[in-house]
N, C-alpha and C positions, 0 to 999 in steps of 0.2 A: 504494499499500500504506500503510495507516494503522498507527501504532504503538499497540499495546494497552498500557494503563497497567499491566497485570499483569506485563509483562516487566521494566521497570525496577524495579518494587517487589519482584518476585521475585528479581532480581539482588541488590538491596540486602539483602534478608532472607537470602539465601544467603551472601553475603559476611560479614555480621555473624554468622550462625550458625557459619560455619567459624572465624572469629576467636574466638568464645566457646568453641567445642569445643576449640580449641587451648589457650586460656587455662585451661580446665577440666582438660585433661590434664596440662599442664606447670606449673601453679601449685603453690605450697606448700600442703601439706595442712593446715597450721595455720589457714588461712582458713576451712576447713570447720567448725571448731569453733563459730564464731559463728552458723552456720546449721543447728544441730542435727545436724552431721555430714553434711549433704547437700551435694553438689557442685552448687551452684546454677548456676554458669557452664556446666558440662557439660550439665546437663538443659535449660536454656533455650537453649543453643546448638543442641542436637538438635531442639527444638521449632521454632526459627527456621529451621533447615536444612530441616526437613520442610515448613513453610509456604512457604518460598521455592521449594522444588522443586515443590510443588503449583501455586503461582502461575505458575512458568515453564512447566509442563506445560499448564495451562489456556490461557495466552497462545499457546503454540506450537500447540495444537489449534485455537484460534479462528482464528488466521492461516492455518492449513492449510485449514480449512473455508471461509474467505473467498476463498482463492485458487482453489478448485475451482468 
């Protein structure tokens, strides 16, 4: 069984996304004033989380197809 590169990259993106979402949820709201009131950590954390989940799903699907 070969390791697909999408799995470790997906894990990394997912972990970083979770960290950024948590920082975005629990950080001080005064930081948002510098970014025009936008919670950049929260939004980019959600983007990274979605990309990581997509990569993990694609890697899982490819390994399942290779095993069959």
